[in-house]
C-alpha positions in Angstrom: 0.0 0.0 0.0 1.5 3.3 -1.0 1.5 6.2 1.4 -1.2 8.7 1.0 -2.4 11.5 3.2 -6.2 11.8 3.5 -7.8 14.6 5.4 -9.3 13.1 8.6 -12.5 15.0 7.9 -12.9 13.1 4.7 -12.5 9.7 6.5 -14.9 10.8 9.2 -17.5 11.9 6.6 -17.3 8.6 4.8 -17.4 6.4 7.9 -20.5 8.2 9.1 -22.5 7.7 5.9 -22.9 4.5 4.0 -24.7 6.6 1.3 -21.6 8.8 0.7 -19.5 5.6 0.3 -21.9 4.1 -2.2 -22.1 7.3 -4.2 -18.3 7.5 -4.3 -17.9 3.9 -5.3 -20.5 4.2 -8.1 -18.8 7.4 -9.5 -15.5 5.5 -9.4 -17.0 2.7 -11.5 -18.2 5.1 -14.2 -15.1 7.4 -14.1 -14.3 9.6 -16.1 -17.9 9.9 -17.1 -20.2 12.3 -15.2 -23.9 11.6 -14.4 -26.9 13.3 -13.1 -28.4 13.2 -9.6 -31.5 11.0 -10.3 -29.3 8.4 -12.1 -27.0 8.2 -9.0 -30.1 7.9 -6.8 -31.5 5.0 -8.9 -28.2 3.1 -8.9 -27.4 3.5 -5.2 -31.0 2.8 -4.2 -31.7 6.0 -2.4 -34.1 9.0 -2.6 -32.8 11.9 -4.8 -33.0 14.3 -1.9 -30.8 12.1 0.2 -28.3 11.8 -2.6 -28.3 15.6 -3.1 -27.6 16.0 0.6 -24.7 13.6 0.4 -23.3 15.3 -2.6 -23.7 19.0 -1.7 -25.4 19.2 1.7 -29.0 19.9 2.5 -30.0 22.0 5.5 -29.7 20.5 9.0 -30.0 16.9 7.9 -26.9 16.9 5.7 -24.0 19.1 6.7 -22.6 20.9 3.7 -19.0 20.7 5.2 -19.3 16.9 5.1 -20.6 16.7 1.5 -18.7 15.0 -1.2 -18.4 18.2 -3.3 -17.3 20.4 -0.4 -14.6 17.8 0.6 -13.3 17.8 -3.0 -14.1 14.2 -3.8 -16.8 15.0 -6.4 -17.1 17.9 -8.8 -20.4 19.5 -9.9 -20.5 20.3 -13.6 -23.2 22.6 -15.0 -23.8 22.2 -18.7 -26.8 23.6 -20.5 -28.6 24.3 -17.2 -28.2 20.7 -16.0 -26.0 19.6 -13.2 -23.8 16.5 -13.5 -21.4 14.9 -10.9 -18.0 13.3 -11.5 -15.4 11.9 -9.2 -12.3 14.1 -8.9 -8.8 12.7 -9.1 -8.5 13.2 -5.3 -11.8 11.2 -5.0 -10.3 8.4 -7.0 -7.3 8.3 -4.7 -9.6 8.1 -1.7 -11.6 5.2 -3.2 -8.3 3.3 -3.9 -7.2 3.9 -0.3 -10.6 2.7 1.0 -10.4 -0.5 -1.1 -7.0 -1.3 0.4 -8.1 -0.3 3.9 -11.1 -2.6 3.9 -9.2 -5.4 2.2 -6.6 -5.3 5.0 -8.9 -4.9 7.9 -11.5 -7.4 6.7 -9.2 -10.3 7.9 -9.6 -9.0 11.5 -13.4 -8.8 11.4 
């Protein structure tokens, strides 16, 4: 496993939300393509408002400072009045780290 420094706030955000992890893993699967919110919601099996909260924050229920966009893991792209979401390079590095992390710690669980 190569050494990589990940902001502790990023790890905390991902460990506190299974939905954020599922969104991140899905966007990693389709990278470098971007997709729209309702498609993400359909694939990860969640309500679009919950997905929006995980991506960009939503009032009190989803803290914007823990959102995937705010943390720099996902970028929001506006094109022709529509918003699309794509994993950033930093987001890809975090996904690779998480895969290694869970692979390593799975043997202790």
